[in-house]
C-alpha positions, 0 to 999 in steps of 0.5 A: 409963382405957383405957391402950391409947387414952392411952398411944399418944395421950400418945406420939404428942404428945411425939413431936409435939413433938419432931418439930415442933421438929425440923422448924421450927427452922431455918425459924423462924429464916429467918423472924425467929423463935427456934428454940424458938417452935414448940416452945413453943407446941405443948407448950402446945397437948398441955398444954391438950389434956390438960386437955381430955381429963381434963374429958371424963372427969370430964363423961361427954359430957354437956355435949356432948349439950345442946341449947344447947351444939350449938346454939351450936356450930351458930351458932359454925360457920356465923358462922366460915365465913361470916366467911372467905369475907368477911374470912379471909386468904389463905395458898396461895390458902386463907382458913382460919384466923380468929385469935384471939390466939394461937390460929388457929381452922381451921373445917374442923378444927372441922367434924369434931368438928361432924359427929361429935357432932350428926350422932351426937346427933340420929341416936340420938334418931331411932334408932327411925325410922331404918330406915322414913323420915327425921325432918325434924330428920335433913334440916336437920341434913344440910343444914346440914352440906352447907352447911359442906361447900360453905363448906369447899370455896370457901375453898379446901380439898378436903382438909377438904371429902372428910375431913368429908364422908367422916365424915358419910357413915360416920356416916349409914351406921352409923347403920342405912341400907339397906346396898344404898344405902349400897353404891351411894353410897359407890361412886359417890363413889369412882368420881365423885372419880376421874372428875373427877380424871382430867379435871382432869389432862387439861382443865389438862395445859398448866398452870393458874394455880389453885393447886388445879388446879396441885397435882393437877398435880404430882400427876400429873407432878411431875418434870415441874414440879420447878422450880415447882409439883412442888418440893413432892413432889420435895422429899419424895421426896429426903427419903424417899430419904435416910431410908432404914430407919433416918434420917440422925438426929434433926435432921440432915434437909437438906430441911427447911432451906428445900427442903421447904415446911411441914416442921412441919405438911403435910410433917412426915411426910416430915421423920420419915422423912429424920430416923427413917427407915421404921421412926420412920414404922412406929412412929408408924403402929403407935400410931395404928393402935391408937387407931383399933382401939379405936375401931372396935372400941368401935363395934362393942361398943357397945350404944347408938347414940350411943356407936357412932356417935362412936366410928365417926366418930372412928375414920373422922376419925384413918384418912382423915386419916392416909391424905390425910396420908401418900398426899401425902407419898409421892404416892398422892395430890394434895398437899391440906394435911392434916395429920397427927393428933397430929404436926403442928404446929397448936392447932385439929388439937390440941383438936379430937384431945383431944376425940375422945381424951377422947370415946372415954375415956369410951365405953371406960370406960363398956363397962368397967363394964357388963362389970364389971356383967355378970360380978356 
């Protein structure tokens, strides 16, 4: 057991349960539920995720590399994304959830683990050919990933699309691609994204009925639209300001009582900042930083391509997702509806993260055993 991964994971999950309860008790009562409704469900998600982590430790990551499992996963992803397009229920302008009893599956979340597992496996199987040419299976799977990204984008889910795309790009580049091409593509993506964002702000500067465009407009000037589309970011600013360094105390947030939308998911870090202050936010970021650093460290130390790519993929997932969430909360990026890892309420997110943590723990254990054998 790598306690530098496991203990931060447990601490973040426990903090998440506490803060989901604190952030959701008011809003749950307002919509006719019980104050403990979200608390109970989040606790169940954490328990299930812990079981998944332990199952991963027993399986040594062998099951997730089997062709039958990856094939069924591929069919499930394609079916789920197509079903969402035609039958999905829209929330805030996006159809992103498939209801399965008490659990709502979000394909944009499961796509992240799919890209990590499938691309790591197929690139590892063809690693000897990557320097000279790209094999057909790699192209086919890359084409399917592109299809998934397009289906996620038209939900529309811009944040999920960008995060999944970045995970894919990092895994591709880490597999042994030419560094000049990698630099050119990554630079072009950053420049292209910036140009698109600025162009959208200019074209729709006088307003738009599209919910995604409205979020971009609010990012450009939130106080101009304070009574409408900018109220999310403005109230997030108020929460950050109220909290200061040490916060107003657990449970004492004002913004969560109806001013701040989605206080237990997208904007839970605003509530944490208000109640626990900058100190609480930095503690959470530090715990997550430990896991991210360990993931990239294991990728560097790995003596086989599969373990390295999985580690890089998981590290990128955690890094980019947390950056997008924090960036939206503080106004550094447009609000994209991205949850914060381990802290925000959500079953799909917790189960996907559990698989990631389980794989990291298996890879870490293998590396420790290998180092012991070398010392002997």
